[in-house]
C-alpha positions, -999 to 999 in steps of 0.1 A, spaced: -54 138 -140 -50 163 -111 -17 167 -93 -7 180 -59 27 197 -54 49 187 -24 85 200 -23 85 206 -60 73 170 -67 40 167 -86 20 138 -71 -8 125 -94 -42 113 -79 -77 104 -91 -111 105 -74 -140 82 -79 -172 71 -61 -196 94 -44 -195 131 -41 -172 141 -12 -198 166 -1 -222 136 6 -199 108 16 -168 101 37 -134 99 19 -113 68 18 -77 72 5 -57 43 -7 -18 41 -4 -1 14 -26 30 -6 -21 66 -5 -33 69 1 -71 31 -4 -78 8 21 -94 -28 29 -86 -40 -3 -104 -31 -22 -72 -64 -10 -56 -88 -18 -84 -105 -45 -64 -110 -23 -33 -118 9 -51 -146 -9 -69 -160 -22 -36 -158 11 -18 -171 35 -46 -208 28 -40 -206 42 -4 -175 64 -3 -155 91 -21 -123 73 -31 -90 88 -37 -61 69 -53 -27 84 -58 7 75 -73 36 74 -49 65 96 -59 84 78 -86 54 58 -97 27 61 -124 19 96 -134 36 112 -104 71 129 -109 101 106 -106 125 128 -85 161 119 -76 164 101 -43 167 98 -13 130 90 -8 117 86 28 85 74 43 82 108 60 83 125 25 57 102 11 34 109 40 39 146 31 29 136 -5 -3 122 10 -10 154 30 -5 175 -2 -29 152 -22 -57 155 5 -52 192 8 -53 197 -29 -85 176 -32 -101 196 -4 -105 166 19 -106 175 56 -107 140 69 -101 106 54 -100 69 62 -64 59 53 -59 24 38 -23 13 31 -7 -19 20 29 -29 24 50 3 19 17 22 17 9 9 52 41 25 64 31 57 48 -3 54 65 13 49 99 36 79 95 7 99 82 -15 92 112 14 101 135 24 134 118 -8 148 105 -44 153 116 -67 143 87 -68 105 94 -102 93 106 -90 57 107 -62 34 96 -64 1 77 -30 -16 76 -26 -45 52 5 -67 50 27 -41 64 53 -34 92 63 -8 117 99 -15 110 124 -13 139 146 -39 156 119 -63 164 104 -64 128 109 -96 109 128 -87 77 120 -97 42 138 -130 36 169 -128 15 155 -153 -11 125 -129 -16 146 -98 -19 168 -116 -45 137 -126 -64 121 -91 -63 151 -71 -73 167 -93 -99 157 -112 -130 171 -141 -150 195 -132 -179 176 -128 -211 142 -122 -196 120 -97 -214 99 -71 -196 69 -93 -192 89 -122 -179 108 -100 -155 75 -87 -140 61 -122 -136 94 -134 -121 95 -106 -95 59 -110 -87 61 -146 -77 70 -142 -39 40 -119 -35 14 -143 -44 4 -178 -34 21 -209 -49 3 -217 -82 -15 -183 -84 3 -172 -115 -2 -205 -134 -38 -207 -123 -48 -172 -132 -31 -165 -166 -56 -139 -179 -56 -119 -147 -18 -121 -144 -15 -109 -180 -38 -79 -172 -16 -71 -141 15 -73 -162 -1 -48 -186 -9 -24 -158 26 -27 -143 42 -20 -176 21 12 -178 28 24 -144 53 7 -122 82 27 -108 114 27 -130 144 10 -115 160 40 -99 127 50 -82 120 14 -71 154 14 -55 148 47 -38 114 35 -25 131 3 -13 157 23 7 128 43 23 112 11 34 144 -3 49 150 29 69 114 31 82 109 27 120 77 37 138 80 8 162 85 31 192 56 54 183 28 28 178 12 37 212 7 73 199 -17 62 172 -51 72 184 -74 66 155 -94 34 150 -71 8 133 -77 -24 115 -46 -46 109 -49 -75 85 -22 -98 72 -18 -131 53 -2 -159 75 19 -171 45 32 -136 35 67 -143 20 75 -105 16 67 -91 50 61 -121 73 30 -122 94 48 -115 127 50 -79 116 13 -77 115 11 -93 149 35 -66 162 13 -39 148 -18 -53 163 -2 -56 197 14 -21 197 -15 1 184 -39 8 212 -73 -11 207 -64 -22 171 -86 -47 155 -70 -75 137 -77 -102 112 -51 -127 100 -60 -146 68 -49 -182 69 -26 -190 41 -29 -155 27 -1 -142 5 14 -106 5 -11 -97 -21 -40 -114 -2 -61 -83 -8 -61 -93 -45 -63 -130 -40 -89 -127 -13 -105 -95 -24 -141 -104 -15 -131 -113 20 -109 -83 25 -135 -59 11 -162 -72 33 -141 -68 64 -130 -34 53 -165 -21 47 -176 -35 81 -147 -18 99 -153 15 81 -191 13 89 -183 10 126 -158 38 128 
């Protein structure tokens, strides 16, 4: 597993799909606490046509777990280090949730982004609709006596549609396995959460000058859909698609639809 160094932090990444000399690069930025597994569905769909880079945020997976504080700016610097280490001069940047915040900051501060795809994310700032307190409580606490697997299932519930866990037991068990292998430990999860809370690019959206696709589930209980609407309104000429009834993890639950839209967007850039 190659690593890139940023400020003394080793950031792990992997490459798949086509040879970068013969295909454009897509880099995938995951959400709070999650490892590279989060993009399994999109990476598979992209690999036939693109060179795909997946990386572990600091504190997650095979990347280092430095002491905090973490910031979105630092994680955007981690992404720059990954692309530089991989020899990628230009990339389509796809981010979900916290990864979408990293993608925004990256497009504002660096010059390698060819396009942005922002899924279930927010620009932060005073107009952003915050994560409901009931969701935060569920995501950052677990019932007394819960084992590791039960804790992951409990915290995951607000991010998926009602009934998804019960109706997809085999898939959920695989996700639990992946999360046990690569999720951020508690102190890194808290540090990533603090970075999300401090993020504010709301006054800079008009400075994003690359083609942008915003997509959001209308039933997102983690980052409510109004945040996607604010992004679509604030980024010049942004395309948008809102998935009726879609959860925070709509790109997993509605993977075929999301992949088709993503591939169509990238083909037109």
